[in-house]
mmCIF file of the C-alpha atoms, coordinates in Angstrom:
data_MODEL
# 
_entry.id   MODEL 
# 
loop_
_atom_site.group_PDB 
_atom_site.id 
_atom_site.type_symbol 
_atom_site.label_atom_id 
_atom_site.label_alt_id 
_atom_site.label_comp_id 
_atom_site.label_asym_id 
_atom_site.label_entity_id 
_atom_site.label_seq_id 
_atom_site.pdbx_PDB_ins_code 
_atom_site.Cartn_x 
_atom_site.Cartn_y 
_atom_site.Cartn_z 
_atom_site.occupancy 
_atom_site.B_iso_or_equiv 
_atom_site.pdbx_formal_charge 
_atom_site.auth_seq_id 
_atom_site.auth_comp_id 
_atom_site.auth_asym_id 
_atom_site.auth_atom_id 
_atom_site.pdbx_PDB_model_num 
ATOM 1  C CA . UNK A 1 1  ? 0.000  0.000  0.000   1.00 0.00 ? 1  UNK A CA 1 
ATOM 2  C CA . UNK A 1 2  ? 1.584  3.242  -1.206  1.00 0.00 ? 2  UNK A CA 1 
ATOM 3  C CA . UNK A 1 3  ? 1.404  6.047  1.341   1.00 0.00 ? 3  UNK A CA 1 
ATOM 4  C CA . UNK A 1 4  ? 3.830  8.349  -0.467  1.00 0.00 ? 4  UNK A CA 1 
ATOM 5  C CA . UNK A 1 5  ? 2.676  11.410 -2.396  1.00 0.00 ? 5  UNK A CA 1 
ATOM 6  C CA . UNK A 1 6  ? 4.420  13.389 -5.099  1.00 0.00 ? 6  UNK A CA 1 
ATOM 7  C CA . UNK A 1 7  ? 4.110  17.160 -4.644  1.00 0.00 ? 7  UNK A CA 1 
ATOM 8  C CA . UNK A 1 8  ? 4.925  19.175 -7.759  1.00 0.00 ? 8  UNK A CA 1 
ATOM 9  C CA . UNK A 1 9  ? 5.105  22.848 -8.713  1.00 0.00 ? 9  UNK A CA 1 
ATOM 10 C CA . UNK A 1 10 ? 6.677  23.761 -5.377  1.00 0.00 ? 10 UNK A CA 1 
ATOM 11 C CA . UNK A 1 11 ? 7.836  27.349 -4.972  1.00 0.00 ? 11 UNK A CA 1 
ATOM 12 C CA . UNK A 1 12 ? 11.623 27.776 -4.814  1.00 0.00 ? 12 UNK A CA 1 
ATOM 13 C CA . UNK A 1 13 ? 11.356 29.024 -1.233  1.00 0.00 ? 13 UNK A CA 1 
ATOM 14 C CA . UNK A 1 14 ? 9.281  26.087 0.058   1.00 0.00 ? 14 UNK A CA 1 
ATOM 15 C CA . UNK A 1 15 ? 10.932 24.017 2.785   1.00 0.00 ? 15 UNK A CA 1 
ATOM 16 C CA . UNK A 1 16 ? 10.337 20.570 4.208   1.00 0.00 ? 16 UNK A CA 1 
ATOM 17 C CA . UNK A 1 17 ? 8.777  22.270 7.248   1.00 0.00 ? 17 UNK A CA 1 
ATOM 18 C CA . UNK A 1 18 ? 6.308  24.044 4.921   1.00 0.00 ? 18 UNK A CA 1 
ATOM 19 C CA . UNK A 1 19 ? 5.304  20.671 3.453   1.00 0.00 ? 19 UNK A CA 1 
ATOM 20 C CA . UNK A 1 20 ? 4.957  19.082 6.894   1.00 0.00 ? 20 UNK A CA 1 
ATOM 21 C CA . UNK A 1 21 ? 2.831  21.979 8.136   1.00 0.00 ? 21 UNK A CA 1 
ATOM 22 C CA . UNK A 1 22 ? 0.542  21.909 5.098   1.00 0.00 ? 22 UNK A CA 1 
ATOM 23 C CA . UNK A 1 23 ? 0.047  18.133 4.983   1.00 0.00 ? 23 UNK A CA 1 
ATOM 24 C CA . UNK A 1 24 ? -0.380 17.793 8.754   1.00 0.00 ? 24 UNK A CA 1 
ATOM 25 C CA . UNK A 1 25 ? -3.681 19.672 8.292   1.00 0.00 ? 25 UNK A CA 1 
ATOM 26 C CA . UNK A 1 26 ? -5.108 16.493 6.721   1.00 0.00 ? 26 UNK A CA 1 
ATOM 27 C CA . UNK A 1 27 ? -3.325 13.786 8.739   1.00 0.00 ? 27 UNK A CA 1 
ATOM 28 C CA . UNK A 1 28 ? -0.139 12.315 10.167  1.00 0.00 ? 28 UNK A CA 1 
ATOM 29 C CA . UNK A 1 29 ? 2.983  13.155 8.181   1.00 0.00 ? 29 UNK A CA 1 
ATOM 30 C CA . UNK A 1 30 ? 5.665  10.481 8.512   1.00 0.00 ? 30 UNK A CA 1 
ATOM 31 C CA . UNK A 1 31 ? 8.188  12.278 6.320   1.00 0.00 ? 31 UNK A CA 1 
ATOM 32 C CA . UNK A 1 32 ? 8.508  15.228 3.971   1.00 0.00 ? 32 UNK A CA 1 
ATOM 33 C CA . UNK A 1 33 ? 11.323 15.795 1.494   1.00 0.00 ? 33 UNK A CA 1 
ATOM 34 C CA . UNK A 1 34 ? 11.982 18.649 -0.927  1.00 0.00 ? 34 UNK A CA 1 
ATOM 35 C CA . UNK A 1 35 ? 14.284 17.468 -3.723  1.00 0.00 ? 35 UNK A CA 1 
ATOM 36 C CA . UNK A 1 36 ? 17.365 19.675 -3.975  1.00 0.00 ? 36 UNK A CA 1 
ATOM 37 C CA . UNK A 1 37 ? 19.582 20.056 -7.044  1.00 0.00 ? 37 UNK A CA 1 
ATOM 38 C CA . UNK A 1 38 ? 23.069 18.916 -5.982  1.00 0.00 ? 38 UNK A CA 1 
ATOM 39 C CA . UNK A 1 39 ? 24.834 21.457 -8.199  1.00 0.00 ? 39 UNK A CA 1 
ATOM 40 C CA . UNK A 1 40 ? 22.903 24.622 -7.349  1.00 0.00 ? 40 UNK A CA 1 
ATOM 41 C CA . UNK A 1 41 ? 21.650 23.738 -3.869  1.00 0.00 ? 41 UNK A CA 1 
ATOM 42 C CA . UNK A 1 42 ? 18.190 25.024 -4.858  1.00 0.00 ? 42 UNK A CA 1 
ATOM 43 C CA . UNK A 1 43 ? 14.870 23.218 -4.885  1.00 0.00 ? 43 UNK A CA 1 
ATOM 44 C CA . UNK A 1 44 ? 14.072 21.299 -8.076  1.00 0.00 ? 44 UNK A CA 1 
ATOM 45 C CA . UNK A 1 45 ? 10.410 22.266 -7.653  1.00 0.00 ? 45 UNK A CA 1 
ATOM 46 C CA . UNK A 1 46 ? 9.055  18.988 -6.342  1.00 0.00 ? 46 UNK A CA 1 
ATOM 47 C CA . UNK A 1 47 ? 9.108  16.781 -3.287  1.00 0.00 ? 47 UNK A CA 1 
ATOM 48 C CA . UNK A 1 48 ? 7.552  13.811 -1.543  1.00 0.00 ? 48 UNK A CA 1 
ATOM 49 C CA . UNK A 1 49 ? 5.365  13.417 1.537   1.00 0.00 ? 49 UNK A CA 1 
ATOM 50 C CA . UNK A 1 50 ? 4.655  10.120 3.280   1.00 0.00 ? 50 UNK A CA 1 
ATOM 51 C CA . UNK A 1 51 ? 1.342  10.000 5.136   1.00 0.00 ? 51 UNK A CA 1 
ATOM 52 C CA . UNK A 1 52 ? 0.308  7.779  8.074   1.00 0.00 ? 52 UNK A CA 1 
ATOM 53 C CA . UNK A 1 53 ? -2.615 5.880  6.512   1.00 0.00 ? 53 UNK A CA 1 
ATOM 54 C CA . UNK A 1 54 ? -4.499 5.291  3.282   1.00 0.00 ? 54 UNK A CA 1 
ATOM 55 C CA . UNK A 1 55 ? -7.510 7.458  4.286   1.00 0.00 ? 55 UNK A CA 1 
ATOM 56 C CA . UNK A 1 56 ? -5.086 10.328 4.988   1.00 0.00 ? 56 UNK A CA 1 
ATOM 57 C CA . UNK A 1 57 ? -3.558 9.871  1.525   1.00 0.00 ? 57 UNK A CA 1 
ATOM 58 C CA . UNK A 1 58 ? -7.021 10.105 -0.035  1.00 0.00 ? 58 UNK A CA 1 
ATOM 59 C CA . UNK A 1 59 ? -7.850 13.189 2.026   1.00 0.00 ? 59 UNK A CA 1 
ATOM 60 C CA . UNK A 1 60 ? -4.565 14.869 1.046   1.00 0.00 ? 60 UNK A CA 1 
ATOM 61 C CA . UNK A 1 61 ? -5.190 14.115 -2.642  1.00 0.00 ? 61 UNK A CA 1 
ATOM 62 C CA . UNK A 1 62 ? -8.673 15.583 -2.566  1.00 0.00 ? 62 UNK A CA 1 
ATOM 63 C CA . UNK A 1 63 ? -7.934 18.634 -0.405  1.00 0.00 ? 63 UNK A CA 1 
ATOM 64 C CA . UNK A 1 64 ? -4.398 19.661 -1.365  1.00 0.00 ? 64 UNK A CA 1 
ATOM 65 C CA . UNK A 1 65 ? -4.185 19.058 -5.117  1.00 0.00 ? 65 UNK A CA 1 
ATOM 66 C CA . UNK A 1 66 ? -4.636 22.521 -6.618  1.00 0.00 ? 66 UNK A CA 1 
ATOM 67 C CA . UNK A 1 67 ? -4.072 24.330 -3.308  1.00 0.00 ? 67 UNK A CA 1 
ATOM 68 C CA . UNK A 1 68 ? -1.897 27.460 -3.427  1.00 0.00 ? 68 UNK A CA 1 
ATOM 69 C CA . UNK A 1 69 ? 1.367  27.509 -1.468  1.00 0.00 ? 69 UNK A CA 1 
ATOM 70 C CA . UNK A 1 70 ? 3.435  30.701 -1.634  1.00 0.00 ? 70 UNK A CA 1 
ATOM 71 C CA . UNK A 1 71 ? 1.768  31.839 -4.897  1.00 0.00 ? 71 UNK A CA 1 
ATOM 72 C CA . UNK A 1 72 ? 2.115  28.451 -6.652  1.00 0.00 ? 72 UNK A CA 1 
ATOM 73 C CA . UNK A 1 73 ? -0.659 25.949 -7.375  1.00 0.00 ? 73 UNK A CA 1 
ATOM 74 C CA . UNK A 1 74 ? 0.450  22.556 -6.058  1.00 0.00 ? 74 UNK A CA 1 
ATOM 75 C CA . UNK A 1 75 ? 0.127  19.313 -7.977  1.00 0.00 ? 75 UNK A CA 1 
ATOM 76 C CA . UNK A 1 76 ? -0.402 16.366 -5.623  1.00 0.00 ? 76 UNK A CA 1 
ATOM 77 C CA . UNK A 1 77 ? -0.448 12.781 -6.933  1.00 0.00 ? 77 UNK A CA 1 
ATOM 78 C CA . UNK A 1 78 ? 0.404  9.332  -5.643  1.00 0.00 ? 78 UNK A CA 1 
ATOM 79 C CA . UNK A 1 79 ? 4.125  8.766  -6.044  1.00 0.00 ? 79 UNK A CA 1 
ATOM 80 C CA . UNK A 1 80 ? 5.160  6.147  -8.550  1.00 0.00 ? 80 UNK A CA 1 
ATOM 81 C CA . UNK A 1 81 ? 7.766  3.554  -7.574  1.00 0.00 ? 81 UNK A CA 1 
ATOM 82 C CA . UNK A 1 82 ? 11.302 4.694  -8.298  1.00 0.00 ? 82 UNK A CA 1 
ATOM 83 C CA . UNK A 1 83 ? 12.763 3.082  -11.387 1.00 0.00 ? 83 UNK A CA 1 
ATOM 84 C CA . UNK A 1 84 ? 16.077 1.324  -11.026 1.00 0.00 ? 84 UNK A CA 1 
ATOM 85 C CA . UNK A 1 85 ? 18.716 3.163  -12.972 1.00 0.00 ? 85 UNK A CA 1 
ATOM 86 C CA . UNK A 1 86 ? 20.830 1.072  -15.252 1.00 0.00 ? 86 UNK A CA 1 
ATOM 87 C CA . UNK A 1 87 ? 24.536 1.254  -15.694 1.00 0.00 ? 87 UNK A CA 1 
ATOM 88 C CA . UNK A 1 88 ? 27.323 2.369  -13.510 1.00 0.00 ? 88 UNK A CA 1 
ATOM 89 C CA . UNK A 1 89 ? 29.212 5.632  -13.677 1.00 0.00 ? 89 UNK A CA 1 
ATOM 90 C CA . UNK A 1 90 ? 32.874 4.994  -14.325 1.00 0.00 ? 90 UNK A CA 1 
ATOM 91 C CA . UNK A 1 91 ? 34.188 8.503  -14.773 1.00 0.00 ? 91 UNK A CA 1 
ATOM 92 C CA . UNK A 1 92 ? 36.144 9.655  -17.779 1.00 0.00 ? 92 UNK A CA 1 
ATOM 93 C CA . UNK A 1 93 ? 36.911 7.248  -20.533 1.00 0.00 ? 93 UNK A CA 1 
ATOM 94 C CA . UNK A 1 94 ? 40.474 6.575  -21.372 1.00 0.00 ? 94 UNK A CA 1 
ATOM 95 C CA . UNK A 1 95 ? 41.319 7.860  -24.834 1.00 0.00 ? 95 UNK A CA 1 
ATOM 96 C CA . UNK A 1 96 ? 43.638 5.971  -27.096 1.00 0.00 ? 96 UNK A CA 1 
ATOM 97 C CA . UNK A 1 97 ? 46.038 8.463  -28.637 1.00 0.00 ? 97 UNK A CA 1 
# 
């Protein structure tokens, strides 16, 4: 049973505490994460929230999808399972000269 929600169209200034505060209005928040770009250190504009139960997930979907947070209209959906990334990074290739 998936209790994790995708939250898109986050404002740049939104924090994990903002997500926790907003989603705690509809139920228990187990975790909240804003995805940060590793190169710029800024929000990538989306995050994830894990709720306490299935009814709370349904309530969050119905009440928070389309809600405005810091002048941005949020997109709230059930999170899809993360795809396994193929391959392994090996750094620079050796060039034959």
